[in-house]
VEXDREN-2710 file (C-alpha; in Angstrom, 1 decimal):
% VEXDREN-2710
k/r/px/py/pz
1/MET/0.0/0.0/0.0
2/GLU/1.6/3.3/-1.2
3/ASP/1.0/6.3/1.1
4/SER/0.4/9.6/-0.6
5/HIS/2.5/12.5/0.6
6/PRO/0.4/15.4/1.9
7/SER/1.6/18.9/2.2
8/ARG/3.2/19.8/5.5
9/PHE/0.7/22.6/5.9
10/SER/-2.5/20.9/4.9
11/SER/-5.0/18.8/6.8
12/ARG/-4.2/15.2/7.3
13/GLY/-7.5/13.9/8.5
14/SER/-9.1/13.8/11.9
15/SER/-6.6/11.3/13.4
16/HIS/-3.6/13.7/13.0
17/LYS/-5.1/17.2/12.4
18/VAL/-3.4/20.3/14.0
19/SER/-5.6/23.3/14.2
20/TYR/-4.6/26.6/12.7
21/GLU/-5.0/28.3/16.0
22/ASN/-2.7/25.8/17.7
23/ALA/0.0/26.3/15.1
24/LYS/-0.5/30.0/15.2
25/HIS/-0.2/30.1/19.0
26/THR/3.0/28.0/18.8
27/GLY/4.5/30.3/16.2
28/GLU/3.7/33.4/18.4
29/VAL/5.3/31.7/21.4
30/LEU/8.4/30.9/19.4
31/MET/8.6/34.4/17.9
32/LYS/8.3/36.0/21.4
33/ARG/11.0/33.8/22.7
34/TRP/13.3/34.8/19.8
35/VAL/12.6/38.5/20.1
36/LYS/13.2/38.4/23.9
37/GLY/16.5/36.7/23.5
38/HIS/17.8/39.0/20.8
39/LEU/16.7/42.1/22.6
40/LEU/18.6/40.9/25.7
41/LEU/21.7/40.3/23.5
42/LEU/21.3/43.7/21.9
43/LEU/21.1/45.3/25.3
44/THR/24.2/43.4/26.4
45/MET/26.1/44.7/23.4
46/LEU/25.0/48.3/24.0
47/THR/26.0/48.1/27.6
48/SER/29.5/47.0/26.6
49/ILE/29.7/50.0/24.2
50/ILE/28.6/52.4/26.8
51/VAL/31.1/51.0/29.3
52/PHE/33.9/51.4/26.8
53/THR/33.0/54.8/25.4
54/LYS/32.3/56.4/28.8
55/SER/35.7/55.3/30.1
56/PRO/38.1/58.3/30.3
57/SER/41.2/56.2/29.8
58/LYS/42.6/55.4/26.4
59/ASN/44.9/52.7/27.9
60/PRO/44.0/49.4/26.3
61/ASN/45.0/47.5/29.5
62/GLU/42.5/49.6/31.5
63/GLN/39.9/49.0/28.8
64/SER/40.5/45.2/29.1
65/GLU/40.1/45.5/32.9
66/ILE/36.7/47.3/32.4
67/TRP/35.5/44.4/30.1
68/LEU/36.6/41.8/32.7
69/ALA/34.9/43.7/35.5
70/ALA/31.7/43.8/33.4
71/TRP/31.9/40.0/33.0
72/GLN/32.6/39.4/36.7
73/THR/29.5/41.5/37.7
74/ARG/27.4/39.5/35.3
75/GLN/26.5/42.4/33.0
76/PHE/26.8/39.8/30.2
77/PRO/24.8/36.6/30.3
78/ALA/27.0/33.4/30.3
79/ARG/25.3/32.1/27.2
80/PHE/26.8/35.0/25.2
81/PHE/30.1/33.2/25.5
82/GLN/28.9/29.6/25.1
83/LYS/28.7/27.6/21.9
84/THR/25.2/26.5/20.8
85/ASP/24.4/22.9/19.8
86/PHE/24.4/24.1/16.2
87/GLU/28.0/25.3/16.6
88/HIS/29.1/22.0/18.1
89/GLU/27.4/20.1/15.3
90/SER/29.3/22.4/12.8
91/THR/32.8/21.3/14.1
92/ASP/35.2/19.8/11.6
93/LEU/34.8/16.0/12.1
94/ILE/31.0/16.1/12.6
95/ALA/30.4/18.5/9.7
96/ASN/32.8/17.1/7.2
97/VAL/32.7/13.4/8.1
98/LEU/29.4/12.5/9.5
99/TYR/27.4/14.9/7.3
100/GLN/29.3/14.2/4.1
101/SER/26.9/11.6/2.6
102/LEU/23.6/13.5/2.8
103/PRO/22.6/12.8/-0.9
104/GLY/23.0/9.1/-0.5
105/LEU/20.6/9.2/2.5
106/TYR/17.9/11.2/0.9
107/LYS/18.2/9.3/-2.4
108/SER/17.5/6.0/-0.5
109/MET/14.2/7.4/0.8
110/ALA/11.0/6.5/-1.0
111/PRO/9.2/9.2/-2.9
112/SER/6.5/9.1/-0.2
113/GLY/9.0/9.9/2.5
114/ALA/9.1/6.4/3.9
115/ASN/12.6/5.3/5.0
116/GLY/14.5/2.1/5.7
117/ALA/12.3/-0.8/6.8
118/ASN/9.2/1.3/6.4
119/ILE/9.7/1.2/2.6
120/HIS/9.2/-2.5/2.6
121/TRP/6.1/-2.2/4.9
122/GLN/4.6/0.4/2.7
123/GLY/5.0/-2.0/-0.3
124/ASN/3.4/-4.9/1.7
125/GLN/6.8/-6.6/1.9
126/ALA/7.1/-6.5/5.7
127/GLU/4.8/-7.2/8.5
128/ASN/5.8/-4.3/10.8
129/TRP/6.8/-0.7/10.4
130/TYR/8.8/1.4/12.9
131/ILE/8.4/5.1/13.5
132/GLU/12.1/5.2/14.4
133/GLY/13.0/4.7/10.8
134/GLN/11.9/8.3/10.1
135/ARG/14.3/9.7/12.6
136/TYR/17.0/10.1/10.0
137/GLY/15.2/13.3/9.0
138/GLU/17.2/14.8/11.9
139/GLU/20.5/14.0/10.1
140/LEU/19.2/15.4/6.8
141/VAL/17.9/18.7/8.2
142/ILE/20.7/19.5/10.6
143/GLY/23.3/18.3/8.1
144/GLY/21.6/20.3/5.4
145/LEU/21.7/23.5/7.5
146/ILE/25.4/23.0/8.1
147/LYS/26.3/22.0/4.6
148/ASN/23.9/24.5/3.0
149/ASP/22.0/21.7/1.2
150/PRO/18.3/22.7/0.7
151/LYS/17.5/19.3/-0.9
152/ALA/18.7/17.5/2.2
153/ILE/16.6/19.8/4.4
154/GLU/13.5/19.3/2.4
155/ALA/14.0/15.5/2.3
156/GLY/14.4/15.5/6.1
157/PHE/11.0/17.3/6.5
158/LYS/9.5/14.8/4.1
159/MET/10.7/11.9/6.3
160/PHE/9.1/13.6/9.3
161/ASP/5.9/14.2/7.4
162/TRP/5.6/10.5/6.6
163/GLY/6.0/9.7/10.2
164/PHE/3.5/12.2/11.5
165/ALA/1.0/11.1/8.8
166/HIS/0.7/8.0/10.9
167/GLN/0.1/9.7/14.2
168/ALA/-3.1/9.1/16.1
169/GLU/-5.1/11.7/18.1
170/ASP/-3.6/10.6/21.4
171/GLY/0.0/11.2/20.1
172/SER/0.9/7.6/19.4
173/PHE/1.9/6.2/16.1
174/LEU/-0.6/3.7/14.8
175/LEU/0.6/0.1/14.9
176/THR/4.3/0.9/15.0
177/GLY/6.4/-1.9/16.3
178/ASP/8.2/-1.5/19.7
179/SER/6.0/1.5/20.3
180/PHE/7.6/3.2/23.3
181/HIS/11.2/2.7/22.3
182/SER/10.6/3.5/18.6
183/THR/8.7/6.6/19.5
184/SER/11.4/7.9/21.8
185/PHE/13.9/7.8/18.9
186/PHE/11.6/9.8/16.7
187/VAL/10.6/12.3/19.3
188/GLN/14.2/12.9/20.2
189/ALA/15.1/13.4/16.5
190/VAL/12.3/15.9/15.8
191/ALA/12.7/17.9/19.0
192/HIS/16.5/18.1/18.6
193/THR/16.1/19.2/14.9
194/LEU/13.7/22.0/15.8
195/LEU/15.9/23.4/18.5
196/VAL/18.9/23.3/16.2
197/ILE/17.0/25.1/13.5
198/GLN/16.2/27.9/16.0
199/GLN/20.0/28.3/16.6
200/SER/20.9/28.3/12.9
201/PRO/21.3/31.3/10.5
202/GLN/18.3/30.0/8.7
203/SER/15.9/30.0/11.7
204/GLU/13.6/32.6/10.1
205/LYS/13.4/30.7/6.8
206/TYR/12.2/27.6/8.5
207/ALA/10.1/29.2/11.3
208/LYS/6.9/27.8/9.7
209/GLU/8.2/24.3/9.9
210/VAL/9.2/24.7/13.5
211/ALA/5.7/26.0/14.3
212/HIS/4.1/23.1/12.4
213/TYR/6.1/20.3/14.0
214/THR/6.2/21.5/17.5
215/PRO/2.6/20.6/18.6
216/LEU/3.0/17.3/16.8
217/VAL/6.1/16.2/18.7
218/HIS/4.7/17.6/21.9
219/ARG/1.7/15.4/21.6
220/ALA/3.9/12.3/21.0
221/ALA/6.0/13.1/24.0
222/GLN/2.9/13.5/26.2
223/TRP/1.7/10.1/25.0
224/MET/5.0/8.6/26.2
225/ILE/4.4/9.8/29.8
226/SER/0.8/8.7/30.0
227/PRO/0.8/6.3/33.0
228/ALA/0.2/3.0/31.3
229/VAL/2.5/3.7/28.4
230/TRP/5.3/5.0/30.7
231/GLU/5.2/2.0/33.1
232/LYS/5.3/-0.5/30.3
233/GLY/8.0/1.4/28.4
234/ILE/10.5/1.8/31.2
235/THR/10.0/-1.8/32.3
236/HIS/10.8/-2.9/28.7
237/ASN/13.9/-0.6/28.7
238/LYS/15.4/-2.0/31.9
239/PRO/18.2/-4.1/30.4
240/TYR/19.5/-1.1/28.3
241/THR/21.3/1.8/30.0
242/HIS/21.5/3.9/26.8
243/ARG/17.7/4.0/26.6
244/ARG/17.6/6.0/29.8
245/TYR/19.5/8.8/28.1
246/LEU/17.5/8.5/24.9
247/VAL/14.2/8.8/26.7
248/ALA/15.6/11.7/28.9
249/THR/16.7/13.6/25.8
250/ALA/13.5/12.9/23.9
251/LEU/11.3/14.3/26.8
252/GLY/13.8/16.9/28.0
253/LEU/14.3/18.5/24.6
254/THR/10.6/18.5/23.8
255/GLY/10.0/20.0/27.2
256/LYS/12.6/22.7/26.4
257/LEU/11.0/23.4/23.0
258/THR/7.5/23.6/24.4
259/ASP/8.1/25.0/27.9
260/ASP/6.6/21.8/29.4
261/PRO/8.0/21.2/33.0
262/GLU/6.2/17.9/33.3
263/LEU/8.2/16.4/30.4
264/ILE/11.4/17.8/31.9
265/ASN/10.6/16.2/35.3
266/TYR/10.1/12.8/33.6
267/ALA/13.4/13.3/31.7
268/ARG/15.2/13.9/35.0
269/GLN/13.8/10.7/36.4
270/SER/15.3/8.8/33.4
271/ILE/18.6/10.6/33.8
272/GLU/18.8/9.7/37.5
273/ASP/18.1/6.1/36.6
274/GLY/20.8/6.0/34.0
275/LEU/23.4/7.6/36.3
276/SER/22.7/5.0/39.0
277/LEU/23.6/2.2/36.5
278/GLN/27.1/3.2/35.6
279/GLN/29.8/0.9/36.8
280/LYS/33.0/2.1/38.6
281/ASP/35.1/1.4/35.5
282/GLY/32.8/3.7/33.4
283/VAL/30.8/1.0/31.7
284/ASN/27.1/1.8/31.1
285/PRO/25.8/-1.8/31.0
286/GLU/23.7/-3.3/28.2
287/LYS/22.0/-6.7/28.9
288/GLY/24.3/-7.5/31.8
289/GLY/27.6/-6.6/30.2
290/TYR/29.4/-4.0/28.2
291/ASP/28.9/-3.0/24.6
292/THR/31.3/-0.6/22.8
293/SER/28.6/0.5/20.4
294/TYR/25.7/1.2/22.7
295/GLN/28.1/2.8/25.2
296/MET/28.6/5.7/22.7
297/VAL/25.0/5.9/21.6
298/GLY/24.0/6.7/25.2
299/VAL/26.9/9.2/25.6
300/VAL/25.7/11.1/22.5
301/TYR/22.2/11.6/24.0
302/ALA/23.6/12.5/27.4
303/GLN/25.7/15.2/25.8
304/ARG/22.6/16.9/24.5
305/TRP/21.2/17.0/28.0
306/VAL/24.4/18.8/29.1
307/ILE/24.1/21.4/26.3
308/TYR/20.4/22.2/26.8
309/PHE/20.3/21.9/30.6
310/PRO/23.6/23.4/31.7
311/LYS/22.3/24.7/35.0
312/ASP/20.3/21.6/36.0
313/SER/21.4/20.1/39.3
314/LEU/21.9/16.7/37.6
315/THR/24.2/18.1/34.9
316/PRO/27.5/18.0/36.8
317/ARG/26.9/14.2/37.4
318/VAL/26.0/13.7/33.8
319/LYS/29.3/15.4/32.8
320/ALA/31.2/13.1/35.1
321/MET/29.4/10.1/33.7
322/ILE/30.4/11.1/30.2
323/ASP/34.1/11.6/31.1
324/LYS/34.2/8.1/32.7
325/ALA/32.2/6.5/29.8
326/LEU/34.6/8.0/27.2
327/SER/37.7/7.0/29.2
328/TRP/36.5/3.4/29.2
329/GLU/35.6/3.5/25.5
330/LYS/39.1/4.7/24.8
331/THR/40.5/1.4/26.1
332/LYS/38.5/-0.5/23.5
333/ILE/39.9/1.4/20.5
334/LEU/42.8/-0.3/18.8
335/PRO/45.9/1.6/17.7
336/SER/44.6/1.4/14.2
337/GLY/41.4/3.3/15.2
338/GLU/39.2/0.3/14.9
339/ILE/36.6/-0.1/17.8
340/SER/36.8/-3.6/19.3
341/SER/33.6/-5.6/19.5
342/GLU/35.2/-8.4/21.5
343/GLY/33.0/-9.1/24.5
344/ASN/30.2/-6.9/23.4
345/THR/26.8/-8.2/24.6
346/ARG/24.8/-6.9/21.6
347/THR/27.0/-6.0/18.6
348/ALA/29.3/-8.9/18.3
349/GLY/26.9/-11.0/16.1
350/GLN/24.2/-11.6/18.6
351/GLU/21.5/-9.2/17.4
352/THR/19.9/-8.1/14.2
353/GLY/18.3/-4.7/13.5
354/ARG/15.0/-3.7/11.9
355/SER/16.4/-4.5/8.5
356/ARG/17.3/-8.0/9.7
357/LYS/21.0/-7.3/9.2
358/VAL/23.5/-8.3/12.0
359/LYS/24.2/-5.3/14.2
360/LYS/27.8/-4.0/14.0
361/VAL/29.6/-1.3/16.1
362/ASP/28.2/2.1/15.4
363/PHE/31.4/3.9/14.6
364/LYS/29.5/7.1/13.7
365/SER/28.3/7.5/17.3
366/ALA/31.8/7.0/18.5
367/ILE/33.2/9.7/16.2
368/ARG/30.4/12.0/17.2
369/GLY/30.7/11.4/20.9
370/PHE/34.4/12.1/21.1
371/ALA/34.4/15.0/18.6
372/TYR/31.3/16.7/20.2
373/TRP/32.8/16.4/23.7
374/ALA/36.1/17.9/22.5
375/SER/34.1/20.9/21.2
376/VAL/32.1/21.2/24.5
377/THR/35.1/20.8/26.8
378/GLY/37.9/22.2/24.7
379/ASP/40.0/19.1/25.5
380/LYS/41.9/18.1/22.4
381/LYS/42.5/14.6/23.6
382/TRP/38.9/13.7/22.8
383/GLU/39.4/15.1/19.3
384/ALA/42.5/13.1/18.8
385/ILE/40.6/9.9/19.6
386/ALA/37.7/10.9/17.3
387/ARG/40.2/11.6/14.5
388/ARG/41.9/8.2/14.9
389/VAL/38.5/6.4/14.7
390/ALA/37.6/8.6/11.6
391/GLN/40.9/7.7/10.0
392/TYR/40.2/4.0/10.3
393/TYR/36.6/4.1/9.1
394/HIS/36.6/7.1/6.8
395/ASN/40.3/7.4/5.8
396/VAL/40.5/10.9/7.5
397/ALA/44.0/12.3/7.8
398/LEU/45.4/12.7/11.3
399/LYS/46.5/16.1/12.4
400/SER/50.2/16.4/13.0
END
C-alpha cells in the first residue's frame, strides 16, 4: 500500500489534524522567545559599548580590565560566550565526516517519504513498520543546515511528514512496532532538529516548519508519559542503559522546546536512573555486560542534556558520567582506530536490526561522541581519539 505524501501545511484527517489556531499560537510563542532573546543580546552589546565609550582612559589595559569587570559583575549573560548545539554540530569532524553523505541518505528514501524498513512495509513486503525509521530526517535537516543543502533539508522534512501522517489523536503512532522505544527515537530526533533550526542562521526561513512540527512532537512526548505507556515502556527498557539517556533527551528537549516542565521532570527521572547504573570502570551496561557501540549511543544523547540543561542540578553528574564512559571506551579502541567488539553483549553478532542485518559497532556514534565532547570541553585529547577512529573508518587524515 503506497501512502500519498500530503503537504506539510495541509489537513491530514481527523486522526492527525493540527488546528490553525494551535499552530498560530505555537508560532507566536516561538517568535516572542526569539525576540526576547535577541533584545537581551542587543542590550548586552549596547551596555558594553557604553562602558567602553564612557571610560576616560585610552589605555588598552584599562579597557580590558573594564571588560573583565563587566563580566565578573554578570552584566553579560553566560550564554553570550557559550557555543550552541548548532555550533558544536558544525565542528570539523562532525560536519565534514558525519554529514558528508547526505545525498545518499535522501536518495535512498521512498518518494512518499518512507525510509528504511518502512519502505518494505509500505510496499506490503514487511509485517511491521517502525516510526524510528523516520528519525534520519534529523541528520538530513541538521546536516543540510550545516552544509547549505536545501535538498537534504526538504528531504528531512518529508521523512518527518511520513511519520506524522501515521500519528493518532492521542499522540501515538498507529501500529508501529516496539512503540515506546521506537517513538522515543523519533521524538528525540524531531525535538532536537527543531531546537537546532532555531539556533541556525536559517531560523527565520524555517520558522513555519518549527511551528508546524512543535505541537505534533509535543503530543507524541505527552503520549510517552501517559501512566500505562510509561510504566510498560520503562519496564521494557530495563536491560538497556543507553535508553535512559535516549528517553531523557526525547522528553527533555521536547520540554525545552514547548516549555513543558512535566516532560522535563520525567526526563530527570530517566537521567537519574541512567546515572545509577554506571559501573566504577565507566561502563554503562547493556543486557548485563558492556557494549562498545551502545556505550557511545548513550553518551551522545547524554551530551545533549548537558548542552540544553547546563544549570540543572543533575548536569555535573552527567558530565562526570560522560568523562568516565569515554575514558572506558578509549581502552577499547585499537591503535589502528578500529573499535573492538570483542566481549560486546549486543553488537558482536548476537542481534539483528530492523532491516534484519546483523548489528555492528556504530562507529559514527563513536566519532560524534568524542568529537562533540572535544568541542564542549575544549579538551583536544577527545578530538585526537575521534580523528583516529575517523581515519580508520573514513580514511580521514590525522593532524600532525
